[in-house]
N, C-alpha and C positions, 0 to 999 in steps of 0.2 A: 762172582757177581752175576755171571750169565745164568748159573744154576738157580740163584736166588730169584732172578727175574722170571725164569721159567716156572718155578714153583708158584710165584705170585700170579702169573697168567693162568696156571692150572686152577688155582684157588678161586679166582674171580670168574672162571668159565664154568664152574660147577654150581650145584645147588647150595654149596656152602656160602656163596656170596649172598644168597637170600637171607640166610640166618644172620650173617654179619651185618647186613643192612638193617634187619629188624632190631638187632641188639643196639646198634648205634642210634636208631630212632628212639627206642625206649629210653636209653640213657640221656639223650638230648632233651626229649620232651618232658619226661617225668622226673629227671634228677638234676641235670646240669642247668637247664633253663630256669627252673624255680630258684635254684641256688644263685644264679646270676641276677635275678630280679630282686632278691633280698640283700644283695651286696656281698654274698659269700664268695662268688666268683666274679672277677672283673669283666668289663666289657670286651677287653682285648682277648681274654681267655675264651669268652663266648664266641667271638668271631673266629678264633682258631678252631674251636670245636665245630662250628657251623661250616667252616671251610673243609674240615675233614669229612663231614657228612656229605658235602657236595662232591668231594673227590671220590669218596666211596661209591657214590652214585655213578660217577663217570667210569670207575673201574669195573662196575658190575655190567657194563655194556661193551666191554673190550672186544667181544667176539662178534659184534654186529656191524661189520664193515665200516660204513661211514658214520655210524651212530656215535662212536667215541669222539670224533672230531667236532661234530655239531654240538653234542652235549658238553664237551670240554669248553667250547667257546662261550656257551650260555653260562656254564658254571663259573668261568673266569669273570665274565661280566657281572654276575651276581656277587661273587666274592669281592671284586674291585669296588663296586658300589657300596657294599656292606662296610668295607674298611674305610672308604671315603667318608661314610656317614659318621664315623668316630672323629674324623678330623674336621669335616665341614658339615655340621648337622643342619641340613636344609631340606625342605619338603621335597624338592625335585630329586634330591639324592635318595630319599626314602622311597619315593614313588618308583624311581628307576630300579632300586634294589628289589622292591616287591614284585615288579613286573617280570624282571629276569628270573627271580626265584620261582614265581608262579609257572612260567613257561618250563623251567627245568624240572620242577617237581611233578607237574602234570605229565610231561614226557616220560619221566621215570616211572610214574604209575602205569602208563601204557606198556613200557618195556618189561616191567616186573610181571604184569599180568600175562603178557605174551609168554614169558618164561614159565609162569605157573601153569598155563593152559597148553603148553606144548605136549606133543604126543609122548606117551610113556606112563609108567606107573606113578601114582601119586605117592609122594614121600612126605615125611614130617617137615623136611626143609622147604618143600614147595608150599605146604600149608602155612609155614612161617612167612614165606614170601607173600601169600595172600593177606596175612595179617599186616605185614609191612605196607602193602598197597592201601589197606584200609586206613592205617595211620597217616600215610602220605596224603590221602584224599582229605582227611581232616585238617592237615597242615595247609594244603592248597586253599581250602575254604577260609582258614584263619588269615592267610595272606590276602585273600579277596576282601575280607572284612576290614583288614588293616588298610588296604588300598582305598576302599570306599570311604573309610573314615578320614583318610588323608585328603582325598579329593573333594569330599563333601562333608565338612565338619557339621556335626549335628545329625548325621544319618543314623546314629545310635543314641538312645537316651541312657544315661547312667543312673541307676538307683542307689540306694544306701548300701547294697551288697556288691557294688562294682569293685573290681580289682584294678587299681591304677597301675600303669607300667611306664617305664621311661619312654619319652617321646622318640629317642634315638634308636629304638629297637626296630629291626625289620619285622619281627613278630613281637607281639606283646602277650603277656600271660593272660590278659583280659580277653584278647581275640582267640587265643588257643582254647581257653576255658569255654568261651561262648561257642566255638566251633564244635568241640566235643560234646557240649550240652545239646547242640542242635542235631548233630549226626546220630546221636544215640536217643534223641527225642526225650531226654530227661528234663531239659528246660531249666535246670538250676543255674541261673546266671543273673548278674546285676545289670546286664545290658539288655536293651529292648530295641529291635530294629524299627525305625519309623519312616525312613526314606524308601520309596518304591523299589529302587534297585536293591537295597539291603534286604527288604522283605522278600523279594524274588530269590535272592541268594539263599536265604534261610529256608524257604520252602523247597527249593531244589535239593539242598543238602539233607533236609529231613527225608525227602523221597529216596535219595541215594542211600542214606543210612538204613532205610527199611529194605530196599530192593537189593542192594549189593550183597548182604550176607545170604539172602534167600537164593538169589541167582548163583552166587559163588558155590554154595553148598550143593545145589542141584547139579551144577556143572562138574564139580569135583567127584561127586558120587557116581555120575554117569561115566566119567573118564575111568574111574577105578574099576567099575563093573566091566567096561569094555576091555581094559587091559588084562583082565583075568579070563576073558573068554578065549577058548582054544582057537 
């Protein structure tokens, strides 16, 4: 048991944790979540998978002194409100779940980027961590859109191409799709932001979507060049 715990700590304290986080994000966003929204995967299973994603995020910060405790508390609050939403589907529960998850995911973005930009040679796994951070940013904005939509009904107009999702979801496929369409500036979505706050969020996400890859690439290249200098 002790050896197993030691191996677990070593795994999450290395760059392998960045790869694991990326894999979980890809599976959750692009595989399990769509399956959940079309009824192939139940809401309980989705909450289990989302809880595992939050736990993996906590495990990835185990070497950061007080970070695991703080992140663990936030993750627990997010999981608790998410599970409560299945039993008591009320707006206040969904709002609480969205807020806690936004704080957790945003903090995780910062921690992952710190790990990516730490001194040393740039590896494939650290690049995978940067991709994970990009996906997390899109998820954070999807949560913001969900929160605004809950607090201000009518903040988004739905067109014929809108993708409806269950009200009880912390995230909806509609918000995720709109977020990725905004951050990549593709614009393919049945949603249109009309509320001033929603419009501001869309503009900021579009800017982040353009600036983040450029700044990230420049930073990684400069770090790689510096690491190879004698």
